[in-house]
C-alpha positions as CSV (number, residue, x, y, z in Angstrom):
1,M,-1.0,5.0,0.4
2,K,-1.7,5.2,-3.3
3,E,0.4,3.5,-6.0
4,F,2.6,6.5,-7.0
5,D,3.1,7.6,-3.4
6,L,4.4,4.1,-2.7
7,I,6.6,4.2,-5.7
8,A,8.1,7.6,-4.7
9,R,8.7,6.2,-1.2
10,L,10.4,3.1,-2.4
11,T,12.6,4.8,-5.0
12,R,13.9,7.7,-3.0
13,N,17.2,6.1,-2.1
14,L,17.8,3.3,-4.6
15,P,21.3,2.0,-5.3
16,T,22.6,3.1,-8.7
17,H,25.5,2.7,-11.1
18,P,27.4,4.9,-13.5
19,G,25.9,3.0,-16.4
20,V,22.3,4.0,-15.6
21,I,21.0,6.5,-18.1
22,A,17.4,6.3,-17.1
23,G,15.9,4.5,-14.1
24,P,12.6,4.8,-12.2
25,G,10.2,7.4,-13.7
26,D,10.4,6.3,-17.3
27,D,8.7,3.6,-19.3
28,C,11.9,1.6,-19.5
29,A,15.3,1.6,-17.9
30,L,18.2,2.6,-20.1
31,L,21.8,1.4,-19.4
32,D,25.1,2.3,-21.0
33,L,27.0,-1.1,-21.1
34,G,29.6,0.1,-23.6
35,L,27.8,-0.4,-26.9
36,P,29.0,2.4,-29.2
37,L,25.6,3.3,-30.7
38,H,23.0,1.7,-28.4
39,W,21.6,1.9,-24.9
40,V,20.5,-1.4,-23.4
41,V,16.8,-1.4,-22.5
42,L,15.1,-3.2,-19.5
43,K,11.5,-3.4,-18.5
44,T,9.3,-5.6,-16.3
45,D,5.5,-5.9,-16.0
46,A,3.0,-8.2,-14.5
47,V,-0.7,-9.3,-14.8
48,V,-2.7,-10.6,-11.9
49,E,-5.8,-12.7,-11.9
50,G,-8.7,-10.6,-10.6
51,I,-7.0,-7.3,-11.6
52,H,-6.0,-7.6,-15.2
53,F,-8.0,-10.7,-16.2
54,T,-10.6,-13.0,-14.7
55,T,-11.0,-16.8,-14.4
56,E,-13.3,-16.6,-17.5
57,T,-10.7,-14.8,-19.7
58,P,-9.5,-17.1,-22.5
59,P,-6.0,-18.2,-21.4
60,A,-4.4,-17.5,-24.8
61,Q,-5.5,-13.9,-24.4
62,V,-4.1,-13.7,-20.9
63,G,-0.7,-14.8,-22.3
64,H,-0.9,-12.3,-25.1
65,K,-1.7,-9.5,-22.7
66,A,1.1,-10.4,-20.3
67,M,3.7,-10.2,-23.1
68,A,2.2,-7.3,-25.0
69,R,2.1,-5.0,-22.0
70,V,5.8,-5.0,-21.6
71,L,6.3,-4.6,-25.3
72,S,4.1,-1.5,-25.2
73,D,6.6,0.0,-22.8
74,F,9.4,-0.8,-25.3
75,A,7.3,1.1,-27.9
76,A,7.2,4.1,-25.7
77,A,11.0,4.1,-25.6
78,A,11.2,3.5,-29.4
79,A,13.2,0.4,-28.5
80,T,13.6,-3.0,-30.1
81,P,12.9,-6.0,-27.7
82,T,15.2,-9.0,-27.9
83,A,14.6,-11.4,-25.1
84,A,12.3,-12.0,-22.2
85,L,12.2,-13.9,-18.9
86,V,8.8,-15.3,-17.7
87,T,7.8,-15.8,-14.1
88,L,4.6,-17.9,-13.4
89,A,3.1,-17.8,-9.9
90,L,0.3,-20.4,-9.8
91,P,-2.1,-21.6,-7.1
92,P,-1.6,-25.2,-5.9
93,A,-4.7,-26.5,-7.8
94,Y,-3.9,-24.9,-11.1
95,D,-5.2,-26.4,-14.4
96,P,-2.2,-27.6,-16.5
97,E,-4.0,-27.4,-19.8
98,R,-5.2,-23.8,-19.1
99,I,-1.6,-22.8,-18.2
100,D,-0.3,-24.5,-21.3
101,T,-2.7,-22.5,-23.5
102,L,-1.8,-19.3,-21.6
103,Y,1.9,-20.0,-22.3
104,Q,1.2,-20.7,-26.0
105,G,-0.5,-17.3,-26.3
106,L,2.4,-15.6,-24.6
107,C,4.9,-17.4,-27.0
108,E,2.9,-16.5,-30.1
109,T,3.0,-12.8,-29.2
110,A,6.8,-13.1,-28.5
111,R,7.3,-14.7,-31.9
112,R,5.2,-12.0,-33.6
113,W,7.8,-9.4,-32.4
114,N,10.9,-11.6,-32.7
115,V,11.4,-11.9,-28.9
116,A,13.2,-14.9,-27.5
117,I,12.0,-16.4,-24.3
118,V,15.2,-17.3,-22.5
119,G,14.1,-18.6,-19.1
120,G,12.2,-17.5,-16.0
121,E,10.8,-18.9,-12.8
122,T,7.8,-20.9,-11.6
123,T,6.5,-20.6,-8.1
124,T,3.4,-21.1,-6.0
125,N,0.9,-18.3,-5.3
126,P,-1.8,-19.1,-2.7
127,D,-5.0,-18.2,-4.6
128,R,-4.5,-16.7,-8.0
129,V,-2.4,-16.7,-11.2
130,L,0.3,-14.1,-11.6
131,I,2.5,-13.7,-14.7
132,S,5.5,-11.4,-14.7
133,I,7.6,-10.6,-17.8
134,S,11.0,-9.1,-17.8
135,A,12.3,-8.0,-21.2
136,L,15.7,-6.9,-22.6
137,G,16.5,-5.0,-25.8
138,T,18.3,-2.0,-27.3
139,V,17.6,1.4,-28.7
140,E,19.8,3.6,-30.8
141,K,21.2,6.5,-28.7
142,A,20.3,8.9,-31.5
143,R,16.6,8.0,-31.5
144,S,16.0,7.2,-27.9
145,V,13.0,9.1,-26.5
146,R,11.8,9.5,-22.9
147,R,9.0,11.2,-21.0
148,S,11.1,14.2,-20.2
149,G,11.6,16.2,-23.4
150,A,8.3,17.9,-24.1
151,Q,8.6,21.6,-24.9
152,P,6.1,24.5,-24.7
153,G,4.3,24.8,-27.9
154,D,4.6,21.2,-28.9
155,A,1.7,19.4,-30.4
156,L,0.3,16.4,-28.5
157,F,-0.7,13.3,-30.5
158,V,-2.3,10.0,-29.5
159,S,-2.5,6.8,-31.6
160,G,-5.7,4.7,-31.8
161,E,-8.7,5.3,-29.7
162,L,-9.4,5.7,-26.0
163,G,-11.8,4.4,-23.4
164,G,-14.0,1.3,-23.1
165,S,-11.0,-1.1,-23.2
166,I,-12.8,-3.5,-20.8
167,A,-15.1,-4.5,-23.8
168,G,-12.1,-6.4,-25.3
169,H,-9.3,-4.1,-26.3
170,H,-7.3,-4.7,-23.2
171,L,-7.0,-8.3,-24.2
172,D,-6.3,-8.1,-28.0
173,F,-4.3,-4.8,-28.4
174,Q,-1.1,-4.8,-30.4
175,P,2.0,-2.9,-29.0
176,R,2.8,0.1,-31.2
177,L,6.4,-1.0,-31.8
178,E,6.4,-0.4,-35.6
179,E,4.7,2.9,-35.3
180,A,7.2,4.2,-32.6
181,R,10.2,3.1,-34.6
182,W,8.9,4.8,-37.7
183,L,8.1,8.0,-35.8
184,T,11.6,8.3,-34.3
185,E,13.2,7.5,-37.7
186,Q,11.2,10.2,-39.5
187,F,10.8,12.9,-36.9
188,S,12.3,14.4,-33.7
189,V,9.9,13.1,-31.0
190,H,10.4,15.2,-27.9
191,A,8.6,13.0,-25.4
192,M,6.5,9.8,-25.5
193,I,4.7,7.4,-23.1
194,D,2.3,4.5,-23.5
195,L,-1.2,4.8,-22.1
196,S,-1.7,2.1,-19.6
197,D,-3.3,4.0,-16.7
198,G,-5.5,6.3,-18.7
199,L,-4.8,9.5,-20.6
200,A,-5.4,11.8,-17.6
201,G,-2.9,10.0,-15.4
202,D,-0.2,9.2,-18.0
203,L,-0.2,12.7,-19.4
204,R,0.6,13.9,-15.9
205,H,3.6,11.6,-15.9
206,L,4.8,13.1,-19.1
207,T,4.3,16.7,-18.2
208,S,5.8,16.2,-14.7
209,A,8.9,14.6,-16.1
210,S,9.2,17.4,-18.7
211,G,8.5,20.3,-16.2
212,V,5.6,21.6,-18.4
213,G,1.8,21.6,-18.6
214,A,-0.7,20.7,-21.2
215,E,-4.1,21.6,-22.7
216,L,-6.3,18.9,-24.1
217,F,-9.0,19.6,-26.7
218,E,-12.1,17.7,-25.5
219,T,-13.8,17.6,-28.9
220,S,-10.7,16.1,-30.5
221,L,-10.4,13.1,-28.2
222,P,-10.6,9.9,-30.2
223,I,-13.2,8.0,-28.1
224,R,-13.6,4.3,-28.8
225,R,-17.1,3.2,-29.9
226,E,-17.4,0.8,-27.0
227,A,-16.9,3.7,-24.5
228,K,-19.7,5.6,-26.1
229,L,-22.0,2.6,-26.1
230,R,-21.3,1.8,-22.5
231,A,-22.0,5.4,-21.5
232,R,-25.3,5.6,-23.5
233,S,-26.6,2.3,-22.2
234,G,-25.8,3.1,-18.6
235,E,-23.5,0.0,-18.4
236,S,-20.7,2.5,-17.3
237,P,-21.4,5.3,-14.9
238,K,-18.8,7.4,-16.7
239,S,-19.4,9.8,-19.6
240,A,-17.6,8.8,-22.9
241,V,-15.2,11.7,-22.4
242,L,-14.4,10.6,-18.8
243,A,-13.9,7.0,-20.0
244,A,-11.4,8.2,-22.6
245,L,-9.5,10.1,-19.9
246,T,-9.5,7.5,-17.2
247,D,-10.4,4.0,-18.2
248,G,-6.8,2.9,-18.8
249,E,-5.4,-0.2,-20.6
250,D,-5.5,1.6,-24.0
251,F,-1.8,0.8,-24.7
252,E,-1.6,3.6,-27.2
253,L,1.2,6.1,-27.8
254,L,1.0,9.6,-26.4
255,F,3.8,11.8,-27.8
256,A,4.9,15.4,-28.3
257,V,6.5,16.9,-31.4
258,S,7.3,20.4,-32.5
259,K,4.3,22.3,-33.9
260,K,6.0,22.6,-37.2
261,D,6.1,18.8,-37.5
262,A,2.4,18.3,-36.7
263,V,1.1,18.2,-40.3
264,P,4.0,16.2,-41.7
265,V,3.5,13.7,-38.8
266,L,-0.2,13.3,-39.6
267,D,0.3,13.0,-43.4
268,G,3.2,10.6,-43.0
269,W,1.4,8.4,-40.4
270,R,-1.8,8.2,-42.6
271,A,0.3,7.0,-45.5
272,R,2.3,4.5,-43.5
273,F,-0.3,3.3,-41.0
274,P,-3.7,3.9,-42.7
275,E,-5.4,1.3,-40.4
276,V,-4.3,3.1,-37.2
277,R,-5.9,6.4,-36.2
278,L,-3.7,9.3,-35.2
279,T,-5.1,12.4,-33.6
280,C,-3.7,15.8,-32.4
281,I,-5.4,16.1,-29.0
282,G,-3.7,19.1,-27.5
283,R,-0.6,21.2,-26.9
284,I,2.2,21.6,-24.4
285,L,2.0,24.7,-22.1
286,P,4.9,26.4,-20.3
287,E,3.1,26.5,-16.9
288,P,2.9,23.2,-15.0
289,S,-0.8,22.6,-15.0
290,I,-3.2,20.5,-17.1
291,R,-6.5,21.7,-18.4
292,L,-9.2,20.5,-20.6
293,R,-10.7,22.8,-23.3
294,D,-14.3,22.3,-24.2
295,R,-16.7,24.4,-26.3
296,Q,-17.0,26.9,-23.4
297,G,-13.3,27.3,-22.9
298,P,-10.6,25.9,-20.7
299,K,-11.2,24.2,-17.3
300,P,-9.1,22.1,-14.9
301,M,-8.6,18.5,-15.7
302,P,-11.4,16.7,-13.8
303,T,-9.6,13.6,-12.6
304,H,-6.6,11.3,-12.7
305,G,-6.3,7.9,-14.5
306,Y,-6.3,4.5,-12.9
307,V,-4.4,4.1,-9.7
308,H,-3.7,0.9,-7.8
309,F,-4.4,1.1,-4.0
310,A,-6.8,4.0,-4.5
C-alpha cells in the first residue's frame, strides 16, 4: 500500500472536535480555540536516517533540515510559528557529540525564525536516528490560505527552482515564511502548498483539494542548475524536466492567484525578494485533470512525485 493510500485508510474515521477548522489533507491543522482574530496552527514532521539524510551528512545540517521542514509547512499556511517540541529517537550506540551538534543546528534554525523549543521526548530506536518536530503557531483568519481554494483561470506560481535537490538544496533550504506572509498581506492567494514530494505530486494535492485541474507550461519550469547537470552527465537517469517534476524536497511555495493579479504579484515579488526567483508555470483548469504543455501542445502529466512505500 502506497503512502497516500495508507493515509486515506488511517484518516477515514478519525475522532474530531467542533474547534477543528482544517485537519488531515492540508499542510497544517487549523483550530478555533476562541481567539477572536486567529486560528491556532499545528504541524508535525520527521526526518529519518537513511531516508532524509545519511550517516555522512553534517549533523548541523540534519538539525536544520528537521526544523526547516515543519516551518515550510507553516509557510504554506501563511502562518507564524511560535513554539516546537522535539522528539529524538536514537540507537543505543549513538555519538553524543554528533547529536549535540545536530541539536545545535536545529536550535539555530529555530532562533532564526523566533521559534521557542519548549520540550519534547528522547527514546531509543534500534538502528537509526529519527527526529520528529511538532510545532505550534497562529494565522490570522483573514489571511489564512489552504490547498482548497484554487479557481479555474487562476495563474499558478512557484518560488525558487526545482529538481536536483539531492545535490545540497535539501539540506540548506530556507522555509519561505517571509514570502508567504508578504503574499497574503498584499494579495488574495486562493490556494498554496509547499513542494516537499515534487511538483507533479504536490500539484495533484492542491488540485484535488480544490476540485479543479491544471496545465503546466514545460518551457516555463524553473529548473535548478544541478538537475540539468545531473541529467547531462548521466548521474541521474531522469531528464531535467522530469527531475523538476518529481525529485522532491524543493521546499518551495506553489500557489494560485487570480489571473488579474499575476503581473502585480511578479512585479511586487521582484521588488521585495530580488534574490528569490518567482515563475508563472501554468494555470488552473475547470476539468479535474493535469496536463503538461510542451512546444507540440498539451499531453498528460507523465508521472507523480515522490511517494513513500512505492
